[in-house]
N, C-alpha and C positions, 0 to 999 in steps of 0.2 A: 540809111544807116550803114556805117562802115565799122567792121570789127577788125581789130588788130591783135594777133596772138604772137607773143614773144617767146623765145626759148634760147638756151645757151648760157645763161648766167651761172655763177658758181664761185667757188673759192679757189684761188690760184696764188702761188708764190710770186713775189716781185721778180720781174724779168720774164715771167711766163706769158702764155698766150691764151686767148679765148675767142670764140666766134659766136656772135649773137645773130639770131634769125628772127624775122618778123614777117608773117604772112597776113595779107589783107583779104577780107571777103566782104560781100555786100555790094552796095551801090557805089562803085569806085569810078570817079570821073577822071577823064584825061583832058589835058595834061595835068600832072600832079607832081608833088615833091614828097618824097619819103625820107625819113631820117631818124636820127637818134638824139635824144636829149638825156641828161642825167641830173640827179639831184642827190647831193651828199647831205648827211645830217646837219641841220642848222644853216644850210645854204640854199640859195635860190636855184631853181631849175635852170640849166644852161645847155646851150647847143653843143653837141659833140660833132656831128657830121650830118649833112643832108645831100640828097642826090635827086636830080630832076628826072622826068621821063626821058629827056634827051641825054642823060648821063653827065650833066654838069654837076660838079661837086663843090661843096664848101666844108671846110674843117675848122674847128677851133684851133687856135695857135698851140694850145697845150698838147694836142694829139697829132699834129702834123708830123709825118714821117714815121709814126708808130701805128696809127689806125688806118684802115682802108674800108671805105664804104662801097658797096656794089649792089646791083639789083638785077633781077630777072623778071622782066615785065610779064612774060607768059605765065610765070608762077605767082605773080603779084607778091613777090617776096623781096625784102631788102636784107642785106647782110652787113655786119660790122665785124671786120677782122681786127682784133686788138693784139698787138705784139708789144714786147718790152713793157709790160704793164708795171705801173708804179703804185705804191700805197695810196697816193692821192687820187688814183682812178677809182677808188672804192666809192660806190654810189648805187642808187637804183637807176637803171637805164630804161628809158621809156621810148617806145616806137611812136612815130608821129607820121600822119599823112595829111597833107594840105592840098585841097583842090578848090580853087576859087575861094569862096568865103567859108567853106567847110573845113573843119580842123578836128581830126580824130586822134585819140591817144590809146595806147595799149595799157595793160594793167601794171607793167613794169617788171623788170627782172633784176635781182640783186647780183652785183658783181663785188666781190670782196678780194682785195689784194693784200696778202699778208707780208709783213716785213721780212 
């Protein structure tokens, strides 16, 4: 079992910044991919950014140039730095860890960007 605990969400004005953190515990296999997905009201969950154990990254087009994903393997933690936030970034952000066939999710953290 893998547990993922997120923190760092909140309310911010458009143009502002937030940093999300997610720490994993439990039976974590390597190599793995950690990342962030989000789900806005009435929409499907979508990929925001992911990073592999070897630091290869993938970003959604909508966040390229504004968000930065990073990880510290020794801390089993992944971060998402979000700059120049837009109202359309408002969503519940979920941490994810994939290792082989195993796929784990955090409980989600709300990010609200006011106009």
